[in-house]
C-alpha positions in Angstrom: -19.3 3.9 54.8 -17.1 1.6 56.7 -17.2 -2.2 56.5 -19.0 -2.6 59.8 -21.6 0.0 58.7 -22.3 -2.0 55.5 -22.8 -5.2 57.4 -25.3 -3.5 59.8 -27.1 -1.9 56.9 -27.4 -5.3 55.2 -28.7 -6.9 58.4 -31.4 -4.2 58.8 -32.3 -4.6 55.1 -32.8 -8.4 55.5 -34.9 -8.0 58.7 -37.2 -5.4 57.2 -37.4 -7.2 53.8 -38.4 -10.5 55.5 -41.0 -8.9 57.8 -42.3 -6.6 55.0 -42.0 -3.6 57.4 -41.1 0.0 56.7 -38.7 2.5 58.2 -38.2 6.3 58.1 -35.8 8.7 59.7 -36.0 12.0 61.6 -32.6 13.6 61.7 -31.3 16.9 63.0 -27.6 17.0 63.5 -26.9 14.0 61.3 -28.5 15.8 58.4 -29.5 12.7 56.4 -26.5 10.4 57.1 -28.7 7.7 58.7 -31.0 7.7 55.7 -27.9 7.5 53.5 -26.7 4.4 55.5 -30.1 2.7 55.0 -30.3 3.3 51.3 -26.7 2.1 50.8 -28.2 -1.4 50.3 -29.8 -2.1 46.9 -33.6 -2.6 47.2 -34.0 -0.2 50.1 -37.0 1.3 48.3 -39.0 -1.8 49.4 -38.8 -0.7 53.1 -37.4 2.9 53.3 -40.1 5.5 52.8 -38.1 8.7 53.4 -36.7 11.0 56.0 -37.3 14.4 57.5 -34.2 16.5 58.2 -35.4 18.7 61.0 -32.4 20.9 61.6 -34.5 23.6 63.4 -37.1 23.5 66.0 -39.8 24.9 63.7 -39.5 21.7 61.5 -39.5 19.4 64.6 -42.7 21.0 65.7 -44.5 21.4 62.3 -43.6 18.2 60.6 -42.8 15.8 63.4 -45.2 17.1 66.0 -42.6 17.7 68.7 -44.2 19.7 71.5 -43.2 23.4 71.6 -43.1 23.5 75.4 -40.8 20.4 75.5 -38.4 22.1 73.1 -38.5 25.3 75.2 -38.1 23.5 78.5 -35.5 20.9 77.7 -34.0 22.1 74.4 -33.9 20.0 71.2 -31.0 18.0 72.6 -32.7 15.6 75.0 -34.0 12.1 75.2 -37.7 13.2 75.1 -37.2 15.0 71.8 -35.4 12.1 70.2 -38.4 9.8 71.3 -40.9 12.4 70.0 -39.1 12.5 66.7 -39.4 8.7 66.2 -43.1 8.8 66.9 -43.6 11.9 64.7 -41.7 10.3 61.8 -43.7 7.1 62.0 -46.9 9.1 61.8 -45.8 11.7 59.2 -44.3 9.1 56.9 -46.7 6.2 57.7 -43.9 3.7 58.7 -43.7 0.8 61.1 -40.4 2.1 62.5 -38.3 5.2 62.6 -34.8 6.3 63.7 -34.0 9.7 65.0 -30.9 11.8 66.0 -30.7 15.2 67.7 -27.6 16.8 69.1 -24.7 19.1 68.9 -22.1 17.8 66.4 -19.8 20.9 66.7 -17.5 22.5 66.5 -19.6 25.2 68.2 -23.1 25.3 69.7 -22.4 23.4 72.9 -23.0 24.7 76.4 -21.8 23.7 79.8 -25.0 21.6 80.3 -25.0 20.2 76.7 -21.4 20.1 75.5 -20.4 19.5 71.8 -20.6 15.8 71.0 -23.8 15.3 72.9 -26.2 13.4 70.6 -29.4 11.6 71.5 -30.4 8.7 69.3 -33.7 6.9 69.3 -35.5 4.2 67.3 -38.6 2.1 67.5 -42.3 2.1 66.8 -45.0 4.6 67.8 -45.5 2.4 70.9 -42.0 1.3 71.9 -38.9 3.5 71.6 -35.3 2.8 72.8 -32.7 5.5 73.2 -28.9 6.0 73.4 -26.8 9.0 74.3 -23.5 9.7 72.6 -21.3 12.1 74.7 -17.8 12.4 73.5 -16.4 15.1 71.2 -14.0 13.8 68.5 -14.6 16.7 66.1 -17.6 17.3 63.9 -17.0 14.7 61.2 -16.2 11.9 63.6 -19.1 12.8 65.9 -21.5 12.5 63.0 -20.0 9.2 61.9 -20.2 7.8 65.4 -23.8 8.9 65.8 -24.8 7.4 62.4 -23.1 4.1 63.1 -24.5 3.9 66.7 -28.0 4.7 65.4 -27.8 1.9 62.9 -26.5 -0.5 65.6 -29.3 0.6 68.0 -31.9 0.0 65.3 -30.5 -3.4 64.3 -30.5 -4.5 68.0 -34.0 -3.3 68.4 -35.2 -5.3 65.3 -33.4 -8.4 66.6 -34.9 -8.1 70.1 -38.3 -7.8 68.6 -37.7 -11.1 66.7 -36.8 -12.8 70.0 -39.9 -11.5 71.9 
């Protein structure tokens, strides 16, 4: 993890620790990297309950409650699925917050409509979710690193905006 990533992980840790809130993850293409970034900070067991790696639609449906028709109509790589994954992780793992990622990391799997490097990120609570779309292809490893860092930034910004509200 890079230096900036460690700083963001520590900020998230401090905010969750102080608020006595919990977080979980629902990851597809990132395969657990977001969870790994969260637990990089000692004491994460106080606020991180776990994660669901939902690499295939069956797991998104059965464990996260993502609607089958949504997956059929829009594919797994869309904003609505990322949002549903956040809500599903909060419910399945009984957490205050969740972070999700779904996309095409590459090097294959992309289409004209959803090219390699397209990754939807989301975070929030069962009632309020924010999203972000990553769209550039820098190769699989870099795509995953960018998505992980951006998901952590998005969650940190979400937590800080809640504090201001």
